[in-house]
C-alpha positions in Angstrom: -38.1 -2.7 2.8 -39.5 -4.3 -1.0 -38.5 -2.1 -3.9 -40.2 -1.5 -6.5 -40.1 -0.5 -10.4 -40.0 3.1 -11.7 -43.3 4.5 -11.7 -42.6 5.0 -15.2 -40.0 3.5 -16.7 -38.4 4.3 -19.9 -39.0 2.1 -23.1 -36.9 4.1 -25.3 -36.9 7.0 -27.5 -40.5 8.2 -28.7 -42.1 11.0 -30.1 -43.4 12.0 -26.9 -41.5 14.9 -24.9 -38.8 13.6 -23.3 -39.1 12.0 -19.6 -37.6 14.2 -16.9 -35.4 13.3 -14.3 -34.1 16.2 -11.6 -31.1 15.2 -9.5 -31.4 17.2 -6.3 -27.1 17.4 -5.5 -24.3 17.7 -7.7 -21.4 15.8 -5.3 -20.1 12.9 -6.8 -22.7 10.2 -7.0 -24.6 12.9 -9.1 -22.2 13.1 -11.2 -21.5 9.9 -11.7 -25.4 9.1 -12.2 -25.6 11.9 -14.7 -22.8 10.2 -16.1 -24.2 7.0 -16.7 -27.3 7.8 -17.8 -25.1 9.8 -20.7 -23.4 6.5 -21.0 -26.4 4.5 -21.7 -28.2 7.0 -23.9 -30.4 9.9 -23.1 -33.0 9.2 -26.2 -36.2 9.7 -24.4 -34.5 11.6 -21.3 -33.6 14.9 -19.8 -31.6 15.4 -17.2 -31.4 18.6 -14.7 -29.0 18.6 -12.4 -29.3 20.7 -9.4 -26.3 22.0 -7.4 -26.2 24.6 -4.9 -22.6 24.9 -4.9 -21.1 27.3 -7.7 -18.5 24.5 -9.1 -18.9 21.4 -11.7 -19.0 18.2 -9.2 -15.8 17.9 -8.4 -13.3 15.3 -6.8 -14.3 14.5 -2.9 -11.5 12.5 -2.7 -9.0 14.8 -3.5 -9.8 17.2 -1.5 -6.9 17.4 0.5 -5.0 18.3 -3.1 -7.0 21.4 -3.1 -6.2 22.5 0.7 -2.3 22.6 0.2 -3.0 24.1 -3.4 -6.0 26.4 -3.9 -5.3 26.5 -8.1 -5.9 22.4 -8.5 -8.7 21.5 -10.5 -11.0 18.7 -9.2 -13.7 18.7 -11.8 -15.2 15.3 -12.7 -14.8 13.9 -15.9 -15.0 16.0 -19.0 -16.7 19.5 -18.6 -17.8 18.9 -22.4 -20.4 16.2 -21.2 -22.6 18.8 -20.3 -23.0 20.4 -23.5 -25.4 17.5 -24.4 -28.4 18.9 -25.3 -30.5 16.6 -22.4 -28.1 17.0 -19.9 -28.6 20.4 -17.7 -26.6 21.5 -15.2 -27.8 24.2 -12.9 -24.8 25.8 -10.3 -26.0 27.5 -7.0 -29.4 25.9 -6.9 -29.9 24.6 -3.7 -33.1 22.3 -3.4 -35.0 23.2 -0.9 -38.1 21.0 -0.7 -40.1 18.0 -2.3 -43.4 17.8 -3.3 -43.7 14.7 -3.8 -48.0 14.6 -5.0 -47.5 17.2 -7.2 -44.2 15.9 -8.5 -42.2 19.2 -8.5 -39.0 20.4 -6.6 -38.4 23.9 -5.2 -35.1 25.6 -5.0 -34.3 28.2 -2.3 -34.7 30.5 -4.9 -38.3 29.8 -5.3 -37.9 28.2 -9.1 -39.8 24.8 -9.2 -38.8 21.9 -11.7 -41.3 19.5 -12.3 -40.1 15.4 -12.7 -41.0 12.4 -13.4 -38.4 10.7 -11.5 -36.2 12.8 -9.0 -32.7 11.2 -7.8 -31.9 12.4 -4.5 -27.9 12.8 -4.2 -27.3 15.7 -1.6 -24.9 13.7 0.7 -23.8 14.9 4.0 -22.5 17.8 5.9 -19.5 18.0 8.1 -20.4 17.0 12.0 -20.3 20.1 14.2 -18.6 19.9 17.8 -21.6 20.7 20.1 -19.4 22.6 22.8 -18.7 26.2 23.5 -16.7 28.1 21.1 -17.7 26.0 18.0 -18.5 28.4 16.3 -15.1 30.0 15.9 -13.7 26.6 13.9 -13.3 24.8 10.3 -14.9 22.1 9.3 -13.3 20.0 6.2 -15.8 19.1 3.7 -16.0 21.8 0.7 -14.1 23.9 -1.6 -14.6 26.5 0.2 -14.1 24.7 3.2 -10.3 23.8 2.5 -9.9 27.2 0.7 -10.6 28.6 3.9 -8.2 26.9 5.5 -5.6 27.6 3.5 -6.2 30.7 4.1 -6.6 31.2 7.6 -3.1 29.1 7.7 -1.3 31.4 5.3 -2.6 34.9 7.3 -1.9 33.7 10.7 1.3 32.9 9.4 2.1 36.2 8.4 0.3 37.9 11.7 2.2 35.6 14.4 5.3 35.5 12.1 5.8 31.7 13.2 4.6 28.4 12.3 0.7 28.0 13.7 -0.3 25.2 15.5 -3.2 23.8 13.7 -5.4 21.3 16.2 -7.3 18.4 14.2 -10.6 17.4 15.9 -11.1 13.7 14.5 -8.3 11.1 14.3 -10.4 9.4 11.1 -10.0 9.2 7.6 -10.5 13.1 6.9 -9.2 13.9 10.2 -5.6 12.7 8.9 -5.9 14.4 5.7 -6.9 17.3 6.9 -3.7 17.1 9.2 -1.3 16.0 6.9 -2.7 19.1 4.9 -1.9 21.7 7.5 1.3 20.1 7.7 2.1 20.7 4.4 1.2 24.5 4.7 3.8 24.5 7.4 1.8 24.4 10.5 2.5 22.1 13.0 0.1 19.5 13.3 -2.1 18.3 16.0 -4.2 15.8 16.1 -7.3 14.9 19.1 -8.9 11.8 18.6 -11.3 10.6 21.3 -10.4 7.2 20.4 -7.4 6.0 21.9 -5.9 5.1 18.4 -6.2 6.6 15.1 -8.9 5.6 12.1 -10.7 2.9 14.5 -13.8 2.7 12.3 -10.8 1.2 9.6 -8.3 -0.6 11.7 -7.9 -2.7 14.7 -6.0 -1.4 18.1 -2.4 -3.0 16.5 -3.1 -1.4 13.3 -3.8 2.1 15.0 -0.4 1.9 17.1 1.4 1.2 14.4 0.0 4.5 12.4 0.0 6.5 15.2 3.9 6.2 15.6 4.9 6.3 11.9 2.9 9.9 12.1 4.3 11.3 15.1 7.4 9.9 14.0 6.7 12.7 10.8 6.2 15.3 13.6 2.4 15.0 14.4 1.6 15.2 17.7 -1.3 13.1 18.3 -3.8 13.3 21.9 -5.9 10.4 22.0 -8.3 8.8 24.1 -10.0 11.8 25.4 -12.3 14.9 24.0 -12.4 18.4 23.9 -14.9 19.8 26.1 -14.5 24.0 24.6 -12.3 25.6 21.9 -10.5 28.7 23.8 -10.4 31.9 22.1 -8.9 35.7 23.2 -10.9 38.6 23.3 -10.5 39.3 19.8 -12.0 36.2 18.5 -8.7 34.6 17.7 -8.2 31.0 18.7 -5.8 30.4 21.6 -6.4 26.4 22.1 -8.4 23.5 23.3 -10.0 22.7 26.6 -9.8 18.9 27.4 -12.4 16.6 29.2 -9.3 15.7 31.3 -8.3 19.6 32.0 -5.5 20.1 29.7 -5.1 23.1 27.5 -3.7 22.3 24.0 -2.2 25.4 22.2 -4.0 26.0 18.9 -3.9 28.8 16.7 -6.9 27.3 14.1 -8.7 24.4 14.5 -10.7 21.8 12.2 -13.1 19.9 12.8 -13.1 16.2 10.9 -14.8 13.9 13.6 -17.6 12.4 10.6 -20.5 13.6 8.2 -24.5 13.3 9.0 -26.7 12.9 6.2 -28.5 15.7 4.7 -31.4 14.0 4.8 -34.0 17.5 5.6 -35.6 17.1 2.4 -37.2 13.5 3.3 -38.2 15.2 6.5 -40.0 18.6 5.3 -41.5 16.4 2.1 -45.0 17.3 1.2 -47.8 15.9 -0.2 -46.0 12.2 0.0 -48.5 9.5 -0.4 -46.8 7.9 2.4 -43.8 8.8 4.9 -40.0 8.3 4.0 -38.3 5.6 5.9 -35.9 7.5 7.9 -32.8 5.8 9.3 -31.7 5.8 13.2 -29.0 7.5 12.5 -30.1 9.9 9.6 -31.0 9.0 5.7 -33.8 7.8 3.8 -34.0 4.0 4.0 -33.7 2.7 0.2 -34.3 -0.8 -1.1 -31.7 -2.8 -2.8 -32.7 -0.9 -6.1 -32.1 2.3 -4.6 -35.5 3.5 -4.5 -37.2 5.3 -1.7 -40.3 4.4 0.0 -41.9 7.1 -2.6 -42.7 5.8 -6.2 -40.4 7.8 -8.6 -38.4 9.0 -6.2 -34.8 7.5 -5.8 -31.4 8.4 -3.2 -28.1 7.7 -3.8 -24.9 8.5 -1.5 -24.3 9.3 1.4 -27.9 10.1 1.8 -29.3 6.6 1.1 -29.4 4.3 4.2 -29.0 0.8 3.6 -28.6 -1.8 5.9 -28.8 0.4 8.8 -26.2 2.4 7.3 -25.0 5.6 5.7 -21.4 5.5 4.3 -19.2 8.5 2.9 -17.4 6.2 0.5 -17.2 7.0 -3.2 -17.5 2.7 -4.4 -20.9 2.6 -3.0 -22.0 5.8 -4.3 -20.6 5.1 -8.0 -22.6 1.3 -8.1 -26.3 2.9 -6.7 -25.8 5.7 -9.2 -25.4 2.9 -11.8 -28.4 1.1 -10.8 -30.7 3.6 -11.0 -29.6 4.6 -14.4 -29.8 1.0 -15.2 -33.6 0.7 -13.8 -34.5 3.4 -15.6 -33.7 1.8 -18.7 -35.0 -1.4 -17.7 -32.5 -3.2 -16.4 -32.6 -5.1 -13.0 -29.4 -4.0 -11.2 -29.4 -4.3 -7.4 -27.0 -3.0 -4.5 -24.8 -5.9 -3.3 -24.1 -3.7 0.1 -21.3 -1.3 1.2 -17.8 -1.9 0.3 -15.9 -0.4 3.5 -12.1 -1.2 1.4 -10.1 1.9 2.1 -6.4 2.6 1.0 -4.7 6.0 1.7 -1.3 7.7 1.5 -0.9 10.2 4.5 2.5 11.8 4.4 4.0 9.5 2.5 2.5 6.7 4.9 0.7 3.8 3.6 -2.8 2.6 5.4 -5.2 0.1 4.0 -8.6 -1.9 5.0 -10.9 -4.1 3.4 -13.3 -6.6 3.9 -14.2 -8.1 7.7 -10.7 -6.3 8.6 -11.7 -6.8 12.5 -12.6 -10.9 12.1 -15.7 -10.4 13.1 -16.9 -13.7 10.6 -17.2 -17.2 13.6 -13.6 -19.1 13.8 -12.1 -16.1 11.7 -8.2 -16.2 11.7 -5.9 -13.5 11.7 -2.4 -14.3 10.4 -0.2 -11.1 11.4 2.9 -9.3 11.1 3.6 -6.3 13.5 6.8 -4.3 13.9 5.2 -1.6 16.4 8.6 0.2 16.8 8.7 1.0 13.0 5.1 1.3 12.5 4.3 -1.6 10.1 1.5 -3.7 10.7 -0.1 -6.2 8.2 -2.8 -8.6 8.8 -4.6 -10.7 7.0 -8.1 -12.3 7.9 -9.0 -15.7 6.1 -11.4 -18.8 7.6 -10.3 -21.1 10.2 -8.6 -23.2 7.1 -6.6 -20.3 6.0 -7.5 -20.6 2.6 -10.6 -18.1 2.0 -9.4 -14.5 2.5 -12.3 -12.6 4.5 -9.8 -9.0 4.9 -7.2 -7.2 5.9 -5.6 -4.6 7.3 -2.0 -2.6 6.2 0.1 0.3 7.8 3.5 1.0 6.9 3.1 -1.1 4.2 0.4 -1.7 2.1 2.1 -3.1 -1.1 -0.2 -6.7 -0.7 -3.5 -4.6 -0.6 -3.8 -4.4 -4.1 -3.2 -8.2 -5.1 -5.2 -8.9 -2.4 -8.4 -6.5 -2.7 -9.9 -8.1 -5.7 -9.2 -11.9 -4.1 -12.1 -10.8 -1.2 -13.6 -14.1 -0.7 -12.0 -16.2 -2.6 -9.6 -18.9 -2.1 -5.9 -17.9 -2.0 -3.5 -19.9 -4.1 -0.9 -19.9 -1.4 -0.4 -19.7 2.1 -1.5 -16.7 3.6 2.1 -15.7 5.6 3.3 -15.6 1.6 1.4 -12.4 1.0 3.0 -10.6 3.9 5.8 -8.3 1.9 7.0 -7.1 5.4 7.2 -10.5 7.0 9.4 -12.0 4.2 6.5 -13.2 2.1 5.4 -11.4 -1.3 6.8 -13.7 -3.6 3.2 -15.8 -4.3 0.8 -12.4 -4.1 1.6 -10.6 -7.8 2.9 -13.6 -9.9 -0.4 -16.1 -8.9 -2.7 -13.3 -9.1 -1.8 -12.0 -12.0 -2.4 -14.9 -13.8 -5.6 -16.6 -11.7 -7.5 -13.8 -11.2 -11.0 -14.9 -12.1 -13.1 -13.0 -14.6 -15.5 -12.4 -12.2 -13.4 -10.7 -9.2 -13.5 -7.1 -8.7 -10.3 -5.3 -9.7 -11.6 -1.5 -9.1 -14.1 -1.3 -5.9 -14.7 2.4 -6.6 -16.5 1.6 -10.1 -17.3 -1.8 -9.5 -15.1 -3.6 -12.6 -14.2 -6.7 -12.7 -10.8 -8.6 -13.9 -13.1 -9.8 -16.7 -14.3 -6.8 -18.3 -10.2 -5.2 -18.5 -9.7 -8.5 -20.3 -12.7 -7.8 -22.4 -12.1 -4.3 -22.9 -8.3 -5.3 -23.8 -9.2 -7.5 -26.4 -12.0 -5.5 -28.2 -13.6 -2.1 -26.6 -17.2 -2.4 -27.3 -17.1 1.0 -26.7 -14.6 2.4 -29.1 -15.1 2.5 -33.0 -14.6 -1.2 -34.9 -14.2 -2.8 -31.3 -10.6 -2.0 -31.4 -8.3 -3.6 -28.5 -7.2 -1.2 -26.2 -3.3 -1.0 -25.6 -2.7 2.2 -23.3 -3.1 2.4 -19.4 -5.0 5.6 -19.8 -7.2 4.7 -22.8 -8.3 1.4 -20.9 -9.0 3.5 -17.6 -10.9 6.0 -19.8 -12.9 3.0 -21.0 -14.1 0.9 -18.1 -13.3 4.2 -15.4 -11.2 1.7 -13.4 -8.4 3.6 -11.6 -10.1 6.5 -12.0 -11.1 7.4 -8.3 -9.0 6.5 -5.5 -5.9 5.1 -7.9 -5.5 2.0 -5.4 -6.0 -0.6 -7.9 -3.7 1.2 -10.9 -0.8 -0.8 -10.3 -3.0 -4.2 -10.6 -4.8 -3.0 -13.6 -1.8 -2.3 -15.1 -0.2 -5.8 -14.8 -3.6 -7.1 -15.9 -3.3 -4.9 -19.3 0.8 -5.9 -19.6 -0.2 -9.8 -19.6 -3.4 -9.5 -22.1 -1.6 -7.7 -24.4 1.8 -10.4 -24.1 -0.9 -13.2 -24.3 -2.1 -11.2 -27.8 1.7 -10.7 -29.2 1.5 -7.0 -28.2 4.7 -5.6 -27.1 3.9 -4.2 -24.0 5.2 -0.9 -22.3 7.9 -1.1 -19.6 7.3 2.1 -17.6 8.4 1.8 -14.2 5.5 3.2 -12.9 3.4 6.4 -13.1 6.4 8.8 -12.5 8.7 7.2 -14.9 8.4 6.0 -18.0 11.5 4.3 -18.2 11.9 0.4 -17.6 14.1 -0.5 -15.0 16.9 -1.2 -17.1 16.7 1.6 -19.1 16.8 3.7 -15.9 19.9 1.6 -14.5 21.4 2.3 -18.2 20.4 6.0 -17.9 21.7 6.3 -14.0 24.7 4.7 -14.6 26.1 6.3 -18.0 25.0 9.8 -16.3 26.7 8.4 -13.3 23.4 10.1 -10.9 24.0 9.9 -7.4 20.5 11.1 -5.6 17.0 10.4 -6.0 16.6 14.3 -6.9 18.3 14.0 -9.6 16.8 11.0 -11.1 13.3 12.7 -10.6 14.3 15.7 -11.8 16.0 14.1 -15.2 13.9 10.9 -15.8 10.3 11.3 -13.4 7.5 13.5 -12.5 5.8 14.1 -9.3 7.5 13.2 -6.1 7.4 9.4 -6.7 5.9 6.3 -5.3 6.3 3.0 -3.4 7.3 1.7 -7.0 10.2 4.1 -8.0 11.5 4.9 -4.3 13.0 1.7 -3.9 13.5 0.5 -7.0 16.1 3.4 -7.4 17.4 3.1 -3.9 18.1 -0.4 -5.3 20.0 0.6 -8.4 21.9 3.8 -6.8 23.2 0.6 -4.0 24.0 -1.4 -7.3 26.0 0.6 -8.6 28.3 2.2 -6.1 29.7 1.3 -2.9 28.2 4.2 -0.7 26.6 3.9 2.3 23.0 3.1 1.7 21.3 5.2 4.1 23.3 8.8 3.5 22.4 11.5 1.5 18.5 11.3 1.6 18.9 7.5 0.3 17.2 6.3 4.2 13.6 7.0 3.1 13.9 5.2 -0.4 15.1 2.0 0.9 12.5 -1.4 2.4 11.6 -1.2 5.9 14.4 -3.4 7.0 17.0 -2.1 5.0 16.5 1.5 7.7 17.5 -0.9 10.2 19.7 -3.1 8.8 18.4 -5.8 10.2 15.1 -8.0 10.1 12.0 -7.1 11.7 10.5 -9.6 14.4 6.6 -10.5 14.8 7.0 -8.3 18.5 9.0 -5.2 17.6 12.4 -6.5 17.9 15.3 -7.3 15.3 17.5 -10.2 14.5 21.3 -10.4 14.1 22.8 -12.1 11.1 27.0 -11.8 11.0 28.0 -13.3 7.8 29.6 -16.8 8.5 31.2 -16.9 4.9 30.6 -21.0 3.8 28.9 -22.1 6.6 33.0 -22.0 8.5 33.3 -20.7 11.6 36.1 -20.7 14.2 35.2 -22.6 17.7 36.5 -18.7 19.5 33.6 -17.0 17.2 31.3 -19.3 17.8 32.3 -17.9 21.5 31.6 -14.8 20.6 28.0 -15.4 19.2 27.2 -17.3 22.5 28.4 -14.7 24.7 26.4 -12.2 22.6 23.5 -14.1 23.2 23.9 -15.2 26.8 24.8 -11.7 27.3 21.4 -9.6 25.7 19.1 -12.6 25.9 18.7 -13.8 22.4 17.2 -16.5 21.0 19.4 -18.7 19.0 19.3 -20.6 15.4 21.2 -22.0 12.9 19.1 -21.3 9.5 19.1 -22.9 6.9 21.6 -20.8 4.7 24.2 -22.5 7.3 24.5 -19.6 9.7 23.5 -18.4 13.2 20.9 -15.8 13.9 20.1 -14.6 17.1 16.6 -13.0 17.8 14.9 -10.6 20.1 17.1 -7.9 20.3 15.6 -4.3 20.8 16.4 -1.6 18.2 18.2 0.0 20.7 20.6 -2.6 21.5 21.6 -3.2 17.7 25.1 -1.2 18.2 25.6 -2.3 21.1 25.5 -5.7 19.4 27.0 -5.4 16.3 30.1 -3.3 18.3 31.2 -6.6 19.9 30.6 -8.5 16.7 32.6 -6.5 14.4 35.2 -6.0 16.7 35.5 -9.8 16.8 35.8 -9.8 13.4 32.4 -10.5 12.0 30.4 -8.7 9.1 26.9 -7.8 8.4 25.1 -11.1 6.9 22.7 -8.9 5.1 19.8 -10.6 6.2 17.3 -7.9 5.4 18.3 -6.5 1.6 17.5 -7.5 -1.4 21.1 -8.4 -2.3 23.2 -12.0 -1.8 22.2 -13.4 1.2 23.9 -16.7 1.8 26.5 -19.2 0.0 25.7 -22.8 1.2 28.5 -25.2 1.1 28.7 -28.8 1.6 32.1 -30.1 3.5 34.0 -30.7 -0.1 36.9 -32.7 -0.8 38.9 -31.8 2.4 37.3 -33.8 4.7 34.6 -35.9 2.6 35.6 -39.0 0.9 33.0 -38.3 -2.1 34.5 -35.1 -2.7 36.6 -34.3 -5.8 36.7 -30.2 -5.6 37.0 -27.7 -2.0 33.4 -26.8 -2.0 34.3 -24.6 1.1 37.1 -23.0 -0.2 35.3 -21.9 -3.6 32.2 -20.9 -1.6 34.2 -18.7 0.6 35.6 -16.8 -2.1 32.0 -16.6 -3.7 30.9 -15.5 -0.7 33.1 -12.7 0.3 33.2 -11.8 -3.5 29.5 -10.7 -3.7 28.8 -10.1 -0.4 26.8 -6.6 -0.5 25.9 -6.6 -3.9 22.5 -5.1 -4.3 19.8 -6.7 -7.3 16.3 -6.0 -8.0 15.7 -9.4 -5.5 17.6 -11.7 -2.6 20.2 -14.0 -4.2 21.5 -17.4 -3.2 24.2 -19.4 -4.1 25.3 -23.0 -3.2 28.5 -24.9 -3.9 28.5 -29.0 -3.5 32.0 -30.8 -4.0 30.1 -33.8 -5.7 27.4 -34.5 -7.6 25.8 -36.1 -4.8 24.8 -32.3 -4.2 24.6 -31.8 -0.1 24.4 -28.0 -0.7 21.1 -28.0 -2.7 23.1 -26.1 -5.1 20.6 -26.2 -7.5 17.8 -24.8 -5.9 20.0 -21.3 -5.7 20.3 -18.2 -8.1 23.6 -19.5 -8.8 24.8 -22.9 -7.9 28.4 -24.4 -8.2 28.5 -28.4 -8.4 32.0 -30.2 -8.9 32.8 -32.4 -10.9 36.3 -34.3 -11.8 37.3 -31.5 -14.2 36.3 -28.5 -12.7 32.6 -27.0 -11.9 29.3 -27.4 -13.2 27.5 -23.9 -13.0 24.0 -23.7 -12.8 21.6 -20.5 -12.7 18.3 -19.1 -12.1 17.3 -21.6 -9.5 15.0 -20.5 -6.4 12.5 -22.1 -3.6 9.8 -20.2 -2.0 6.5 -20.7 -3.3 7.1 -20.9 -6.9 10.0 -23.0 -6.8 12.3 -23.7 -9.9 15.7 -25.1 -10.3 18.5 -24.0 -11.8 19.6 -24.8 -15.5 23.1 -25.8 -16.8 24.6 -22.7 -18.0 28.4 -24.0 -18.6 30.6 -27.5 -17.7 34.2 -28.2 -16.1 35.2 -25.0 -15.9 38.3 -23.5 -14.0 38.1 -21.5 -10.9 38.9 -18.1 -12.7 36.1 -18.7 -15.5 33.9 -19.9 -13.1 34.0 -16.8 -10.9 34.0 -14.7 -14.4 30.7 -16.1 -15.5 29.2 -15.6 -12.2 30.2 -11.6 -12.6 28.6 -11.3 -15.7 25.5 -13.4 -14.9 24.9 -11.1 -11.7 25.9 -7.8 -13.7 23.6 -8.6 -16.7 20.4 -10.1 -14.0 21.3 -6.8 -12.1 20.8 -4.6 -15.6 18.1 -6.1 -16.7 15.7 -7.9 -14.4 12.3 -5.9 -13.3 11.8 -4.7 -9.5 11.3 -7.4 -7.1 12.1 -10.2 -9.8 13.9 -13.7 -9.2 16.3 -14.9 -11.6 14.3 -17.5 -12.2 11.6 -15.4 -13.8 13.6 -13.4 -15.4 15.4 -16.7 -17.1 11.6 -17.6 -18.2 10.6 -13.9 -19.5 14.2 -13.1 -21.7 13.7 -14.1 -25.3 15.7 -17.2 -25.7 15.5 -17.8 -22.1 18.8 -20.0 -21.0 20.1 -20.0 -24.4 20.0 -16.2 -24.5 21.8 -16.0 -20.9 24.9 -18.4 -22.5 24.7 -16.2 -25.5 25.7 -13.2 -23.6 27.8 -15.0 -20.8 29.7 -17.5 -22.0 29.8 -16.4 -26.3 29.4 -12.4 -25.2 27.5 -11.9 -28.3 26.3 -8.8 -27.2 30.1 -7.4 -26.8 29.6 -6.6 -22.9 31.4 -8.9 -21.2 33.9 -6.8 -20.4 31.7 -4.0 -19.1 30.0 -6.3 -16.7 33.5 -7.5 -15.1 34.6 -4.1 -15.1 31.2 -3.1 -13.2 31.1 -6.2 -11.0 35.1 -5.4 -10.1 34.3 -2.1 -8.8 31.7 -3.8 -6.3 34.9 -5.7 -5.0 36.8 -3.3 -4.7 34.5 -0.4 -3.1 32.7 -2.9 -1.0 32.5 -1.5 2.4 30.6 -3.9 5.7 27.3 -1.5 6.4 27.3 -1.8 10.5 31.3 -1.1 10.7 30.4 2.0 8.6 27.1 2.4 11.0 29.4 2.1 14.4 31.7 4.9 12.8 29.1 7.5 12.9 27.2 8.8 16.1 24.6 10.3 13.0 23.8 7.5 11.8 23.4 5.4 15.0 20.9 8.2 15.6 18.6 6.4 14.2 18.7 3.1 16.4 16.3 4.9 18.7 12.8 2.8 19.4 11.3 6.6 20.2 12.1 9.1 18.2 11.5 11.8 21.0 12.8 9.8 24.2 16.0 8.5 22.9 16.6 6.5 26.2 12.9 5.1 26.7 12.2 1.2 25.8 9.8 -0.4 24.6 7.7 -1.9 27.0 5.2 -3.9 24.9 8.0 -6.3 24.1 8.2 -9.4 26.7 9.4 -12.8 26.1 9.4 -16.1 28.1 11.0 -19.1 28.5 9.7 -22.0 26.0 9.8 -25.4 26.4 13.5 -26.4 25.0 15.1 -23.7 27.3 15.1 -20.4 25.0 13.0 -17.2 25.2 10.5 -16.5 22.8 8.1 -13.5 22.4 4.8 -13.4 24.6 1.8 -14.4 23.2 -1.4 -11.6 23.9 -2.9 -14.0 26.6 0.5 -14.1 28.4 0.9 -10.5 28.1 -2.7 -9.9 29.5 -2.2 -12.1 32.6 1.0 -10.1 33.8 -1.0 -7.0 33.4 0.7 -5.5 30.1 -1.4 -4.0 27.5 -0.4 -6.6 24.1 0.8 -5.0 21.0 -1.5 -7.3 18.9 -5.8 -7.6 19.8 -7.5 -10.6 18.9 -10.1 -10.5 21.0 -11.6 -14.1 21.5 -10.3 -14.7 18.0 -7.5 -17.2 17.3 -4.2 -15.3 15.9 -1.6 -17.0 14.0 1.2 -14.8 13.3 4.0 -15.2 10.7 7.8 -14.9 11.3 9.6 -12.6 9.0 13.3 -12.8 10.0 14.1 -16.7 9.4 17.2 -16.3 7.2 17.5 -18.2 3.9 13.8 -19.6 3.9 11.8 -16.8 5.4 13.9 -13.8 4.7 12.3 -10.3 3.5 
């Protein structure tokens, strides 16, 4: 369809009567259009918005908040906008018909409004079920709908005297939001989904399976792959159940239908006097051109009622873009609609889900880099071109932290190997550090409001819409000026990073608030928790936070609590705060199994203990590998096997190597003076002493150490966070090194130290780092950002210029004195052992999706999807005819989380 310019383009303010714009509809799209017109200037215009609802335009994205809290205010923007003389909002006025020839609309009440330009933003209606009993169901679309559901559940709970069975039909975005809301209202959430897996429009089968596991683990019941055929009720009209197509009856007290939406295009179907027929899409909606105009001059369509490229889409981002385009066109611009952005991110009962770009890898020769842990409900996938360089899309379930950084890079070349961005698989180091610096100006940071990184940078350095072109230094002000982060909010972490980066470049002191829930920095929060001796997440949030916390502050607080005391990390509610691997006390692998990594301090091990590892590997059929950190990793253990394996290992004198934690991993050593003819100090003895001293030490990021017995540096100590190199006169201490995507050599801190002084300086260094570094910040980056760098570290650690050396040493001594091996502790408590089940509701059931085959080197490995298919097993990862690459998350040292 060919677009056309406005029939009466505005030329700015004139002495003539203002041109009349009528907007049919009062949802988010209509509000955004009115706001866009207001922002561009209303001289020469008068805008009338007709909405059938009784409310000011409100945020439908946040409708789930109104389901659980009837008093929440979802009003979009500032209500004062409607006080403008050229803006007229009419509530309770539903447009019933269009007279295209006469250029008027008539409302259901009979009022006629003439227009020069008509913008139709009628949105969509909730789809209904064409089955008997459908009239007894609720839908999930408007404020009145969710208020009705809220009241019905409250009334039924009081009437029945028990928890209400709330059945939601539909396993998509709205359906899961609805089900999560009913759960928060105290009902038992039950989901019926026609597709075999949840959110099948946004997620592939592997991701859908992972989401299903997470949802079911939170108490939801999911019935997938079958459709309802009737809603059952008693003689009084009270719902009693849902009859399924396979004959089953699912008990229900209330049924909510959330199976999708249908464009409200009835105005176009009944329009009178149109000089030509409106073109309607095959599945509804009025067809628009790329300027958002319809076939009829002077009539535009935006939001869910607009059909572009054969699609009508119920997402806020394209609706906002369409609204801006029409406002631009009416002001003489030439903006065009680029197509639908289907990116989605949401949190359901604490479960992260995100999908963007070519999530299903439909692009020819697309490559999928996948990490999956079906048993724990974690799934991460990045889709790239066949050379693994250009980002095409992605899916994240259970851990969606990479989404914020990756979403703006869609269609661009990644700065690192794709696996480096899969946080759950041990990546993540490359992500924020690279993107924060290299994000191009034209990359879209906020897709909901189409705000680029360049716009953010320009606004931070001088907001053109503010008096005096003043720079913007606060996140709230930046959101207000650019609209970035004001819709779904998923871009806010990246927005905050970009703000801080630009302010730092300008020499402005940056706020160090941990997140939107905690105004303190990590360092300030650490000190507050330490001084007040707080021991629980609830205590900390009550004193220093707001809300229920987020994916930033929860694991950070868990890490701080673990750093300050050696209490069992999963007790007292801390388990739900921990990162995924910490919850299983093991590293997850691509096929849903786990790796077992016992500590082998300094790489030294007796033949007897080697025999124990061999026996365990033989008994459980595990793959074995010597790691880069000089220990032995055993792969392929199922979740329920972990306690059995660790029982054998603990009884033999082994303890956890903590390959899963943000903690000390290994202390690598050469053979040293005991055997080597070049060695000048006993590097093995020192490495063992250091590893046993700092084992279990929780920190902002993983820690690695190395000890070399001479200057030949066989242990590669300068590539570690702390490196120790022997000299004829003692030990040289190096700090701040790391490998990974952004390697750094450790820097010399002190020379020719005796054993006691060396350990004292390392105590101070580690504890100063733990107290002052930011979350997930490596020692190298921490040192770089310190004012004074290595000189500042030397002043504090060696010269004690801050007067805190004794305190730092005492804190480390407390850690050493109270250390307890986590696996030994776990095995003592039957309640703790209950965590180690593949299926929460079937403790004795094994995960049948786990299949191994023998490799060409005589060991086992995970079966590929093709090998599973040949064996008649449903594969976990579905790649269709598209090749699948998988990163391995559990190779300790190089690839640990």
